[in-house]
N, C-alpha and C positions, 0 to 999 in steps of 0.2 A: 324452440327446437334451436339447438345452442352450433354451432362449427367451430372448432379451430383445427389447428395443427395437432395438441394434445388429444385431442378426441380420436384420431385414426392414427390406426398402428400398424404401420407394413410386417408383415411377417414373413418368416419361410415361403417358397413357392410364391414368392411375390403377391401373396391374396393381402386384402386391405379391411381389416377391422372396424366398422364405425359402429361406434357406440351409442344409441337413443335412449334418451328418458323422458314420457308423457309427462311432464310436469303440469302441477295445479295446485295450487297454496301449495309452494314447495320452500317458499322462503328460510324456515329455519334447518332445512334439510342440503340444500342442494348445494351450496363449498363444501360439504362431507363427502357428495356422493358426486358429482357433476361428471358429466362428459358429454353427450349433444341433447337438446332441450327441445321440446315444442312446448312450449305456454298455451293453454288451453283458457285462456282469457280469466288468467286467475286475478285477484281481487289485492292481493295483497305484494310486497315486494319480488315474486320472484324474477319475473324482467330485471329489474334493475339490479340484483344478484348478479344475475347471468352478464350484462355488461358490465361489472364493475370486475368480471374474473376475466372477461377480456370476448368473452363467446360473442357468435354472429348471433342474432335472438330471431326465432321463427315467431309471430306468434299470430294468435287465431283471434280475429277481432270478436266473434262470440263463443262461446262458449260450446263445444262438439259432440262432447260426450270423453270419455275413456276411449273407446275404440274408435272413434274421429281421432284422436289425437294421435293414436299411434298409426293408423291410415297414413297421414303427414311423414309419420317419423321415417315410415318404411319406406315412402315416396320420395323423400330428401336423400335418406342415407342414396341409393339404388340411384339416384340422381348423383350424387356427387361417387360414383366408381365402386361401392364397396362389394365386395366379393363374401364378406360376410359381415352380418348385420346381427347387433346385440340388444334385448330393449332391457333394462333397468328401472325399476322404481326409483325416484328421486327423493323418497323419504327414508332412508337411510337404513331401511328395515332387511334389505341384502347387502351384502358385504361385497364392495370392489373385487377385492383380493382372489375371489371365488372367480373371475370372470378367464382367466388363462386356462382354468380346467377344464370349464364349462365350454369355450374353442377349440378346445385339443381334438377332441371327434370331428369336427365340420375340417379345423386345419390339414388332418391324417386323412381328411377323405371315408371315414366308416360313417357318418351321420350327413343327414340332410338338416335336422332341428335337435338343436340340444335342450333341456331345459333344468332349472334347479330343483331338487327335490329334498324338502326337509323333514322327511320322513324315511327314506332310502335310508337302506342297510338299520334299520328295527330304530331308526330315531325317534323321539317322543317330540313334537315341537313346542309341546306345552312348559316342556324345561326351559324355552327360549323366551318362552312369554307369551306363544298363542295364545288366543282369547281359547276359552271352551266350547263357546258355539261355530266358531270359526274352526277347530277341531273335528268337531263332532259333521259339521257340514260339510269338509273335506272329505273326510273317514267315508261317507254315506254316498253323496257323489261320487267320489272316484271309483267306489265298489262296484258302480251302479255301472258306470261308463267302461271299467274293465268287461264286465258280466255283457254288457252290448258289445264291444269292440274283439274281446277277443284279445285282449291286452294282458300285461300282470304289470301296470306302473303302482309305485308306491303312492305317487300325487301327479294328479291331473291338473292341480290351481295355484301355480305357481307364477308370480308374477317376475322372474329372473331367465331369461331367454336366450336363445341363439339362434337365427337361419342362415343356411346359403343364401343366398342373392337367386340362383335358381331354383329355388324353393321356392321365394317368396314370389318371382317370376310366373310360375306355373300354376299359383292359387289367384283366383279371382278374390281378393282379398277384400275388393273395393265395396262388393255387394255384405259383407257381411257387418252385421250391428254395429251402428256409434255406443252402445252401452256394454257395459260391462262383458254379456255374456261376446264378447270379441274375442277375448280367450280362447274361451273354449270351441269356439267353432275354429277357430283356426288350428288348433290341436286336434280337433273329431276330422276334421277334411286333412288333414296330413296324414293322419292314420287312415283315413278311407282309400284315401291316393295312394298309399304305398310306399309312402316316404321312412327313409330309414329315421329312426326318432331313438334317443336315450336320453336316460335322467342322470344328474351330476351331484351325487349328496353335496346337500350345502348346509350352511351353521342356519339357526333359525334365532331373530335378534327384532324383537317388540321394544316399542320404546315409548314413550308420553309422546314422541313426537310422530309414531309411525302410522298413517292412513291406514282408516280400515272401516268398511262400510258397517252400518248398521244388521241388527239383526233382519230387522223387516225387506232390507236391500238385501239380504243373505241369502232368505229364502227365495227373494225374488229370483235370485240371480241361481239360485238351486234348481228352481222351475224353469227358467228359460234353459238353463243349460238340458236339463234331461227330456225337453222339448225337442230342441235344436238336435239333439242326439238321434233321435229316432226318425227326426224329418231327414236330416241330413244322409243318414243308413238307408231310409226308403230312397232318395233323392240318389246316392252313388248307385244302386242297385238296380234302378231306372236306366243307368247310361250303360252300365255293364251287358245288360239286356240286350241294348239297342245295339251297344258296340257286337253282340255273339251274332247277334242277324245281319247284320251287317257284312260281316265277316262272311259268315255262312251261304249270303246270298252272292257276294263278290268271289268265294268259292265257286260255285254254280255257274254265276258267268262264264 
C-alpha cells in the first residue's frame, strides 16, 4: 500500500478521497494506474516501482490473499482519515479516469457504496476483451445473486469500487475471506444491510498485462459466492428475527 499527497483528494464538502490498490505482481502496470497500494508480498519489482514513484509503501511480509490485501487497504485508508475509500485494481484493467463518476454519488450523499459496471446500459464487455468464460460466469452468478437478493444490477463482480468511511466501519469486513470471494461477501452484506448502492457504467479494457484468474479458480469463486450468498442471507434473516423478538419483548415490558 502506498500513500502520498497525490493519492488523497480533498473535494467539496470537506470530504477526503483515498484511492487504494491491492497489488500483487503489478510491476508492469503500477505506474500507469498508481494511487495507493498495498503490496501482497509480490516477487516482482512492484515495491521498487512504488518507491521510485515516491510512494510510502505498506508491504505484507507474506502473501495474505486478495481479500487479506483489501483489509489492509481499508484499514490504512480509514486510519489516514478518508471519508471515501476507492478500490482500484493496479493491473490497468479499469480506467482511473472513471473515478470521478464513481465517487460522485458518494460525494453527493446519494449512495454508501458504488461500483463500476462493465455491463451497465446494455454494454458487452467482450468487445473490450473480456474472456468468454469470465463473461459467462459473471452473467450467471450475477443473475443468481439478483434473484436471491431481489436486486436488478447489471453486474456484481467488478474490481472498481468506492465506499463511504461510515459504510466500511459498519461492516465487519475483517471476518470476510482472505480469498477472492471477499468482494462478493462485501457486496452481499451491503445489500442485506440496506446500504444504498449504485452501479456506474465503465468501459472494459483487457490487455496482455491485465490479471485474470484461471477457469478453475473462476469456478471456485462462483461456487464460493453462491455458498456465501445463501449463508449470509440466512444469517441476516436470523439477526432480523432476533431484533424483532427483542423489540417485541421491549414493548411488552
